[in-house]
Residue, then its C-alpha position, 0 to 999 in steps of 0.5 A: m658392269t663396268d668397274q665404274d659402275q660397280q662403284a657408283a652402286l657400291c659408294e650409294w648403297a654405303g652412304w657415300t654421296r656425289r657431288t659437284i661444285t663449281h668455283e673460280a679457285i678450283g678453275g671450273t667444276k670439281t665432281y668428288w664422292c663424299d664420305p658419309d661420315r663427313n670426314r672431308e679427308n676421304d672425300s676424292e674424286e675417285g672415291p673408295s678404292i674398288e680394287s682395296l680388300d680392306w674396303m670390301h672388308e668395310l662394306e661386308g660388316k654393314l650387310s644384315e644377318e640375313q644378307r650375310t647368309a646371301y652373300h656367303f652363298n653369292l661369293v661362293s657361287v662368284c668364285d666357284d673354283g669347285v674346290s672351296h667352300w670357302p671362298t672368303w679366304y681368297a676371294t679377291a676384291a672384284q669377287r667380292r664386288e660382285a657377290l656384295l652387289r648380288t647380294i644387295g640387288k644392284w648387280k646388273d649383266 
């Protein structure tokens, strides 16, 4: 999956919406991600940073108890270094994204 595909899948799962507006004042058309909490300060063309560990942590908090167990196993698999069984201590944002997308059934090879 491309980074854009991953971001779109995670944003949609987390409740973000993609909006397009056309207006003379902005010089044409603008497409942006809207915060699910309607906090307009968070709205942006790029959306939340998929490289942000803070955002990954926020998304991890949205998992159900059952999903958290599956997420842990997916994260161990993604981080498979043959040494650690505690990947949450050192997993990168990219590894967390993949594990999360696998957990919610949105990962595409």
